[in-house]
C-alpha angles and dihedrals in degrees: 000000000000112000113220121197115254124252126230115246132176118230128215095265089055095254122123132248136169131245118213116209088193093067099018094235143105120247091229139018113291086219089068132326099203096042090050093051093045093049103043104030109020095036111032097029112028101028090037091057093044091055086069097034122123102222091182089071090073089217122149113241112244116216124185120194121196102206119021092193112149092000091241096127091049091047094051091045092052091050092047092048089056093045093050096037088234117146110228131187106204121199115185131183125212128164095180108039116190119242129245090256087065105034092045087067095051115103132168124198101218094169105220095033110081095171095056096108092048090052091047090056090050091052092054097041095046114115120260129247098019139085112264115188105212096173138355088270104036131060119179126208114181119193119198097221142067131252095266091073101025120099107202121222117242119263105057114164103178131024124195104199099197104149121137114276126290088252092056099038109014092167090067093059098053116136090233089066092052089050089052091052093046091053091051096045127099117239105273094030116149130214122190131186137174089227111094098172114146094236092052089051091050093048091052090049093049088050088060105263125131103231130205130191107221134181112275132219121274110308094022120085098194141009132184132247118187122192130193 
């Protein structure tokens, strides 16, 4: 497969996304990149898990992201970790990282956060395959691979399943991968994904997760949340 560099596109909420000619898909919803990320991953996954989190344990929250992409999910997670004073260790997988010529043109208007673009650059330029503390509450660990070859460490608390669609990358939606994630997850761990297809839901259930259909962001009727 010939990998073609992604193209910058603006979404309906004014925030930017990328379009990949290689897979024929956008990295985020064209109805709004930021609102999609905040709803599915920050809201249903991260905040949902923290609602049941025992802060007295002193344990760092372990987040695994399947698909680093533009870095938007990581950026919003780092900002939320600081806001909530919640230490997060963030592991993210990406087989096709975007180059500086692309990520240097990404910008997100996050209103109160004036350093967002600087942090986004740091996320992209951080070295691979090592822990990189970017703030007192956020440590990044980027892995240059995809989930088909990655063996997750035990103790995952939150999973952002943000791969391209089953039509574009069917190998990333295999039931064996969901079984692998279930085995590595803490009890109470939450996985969210924009993909609400019935077969994806059934594969998650067969892997052991309890799966809910929940209202999606604008332009998306339903999304899935799976809990161990």
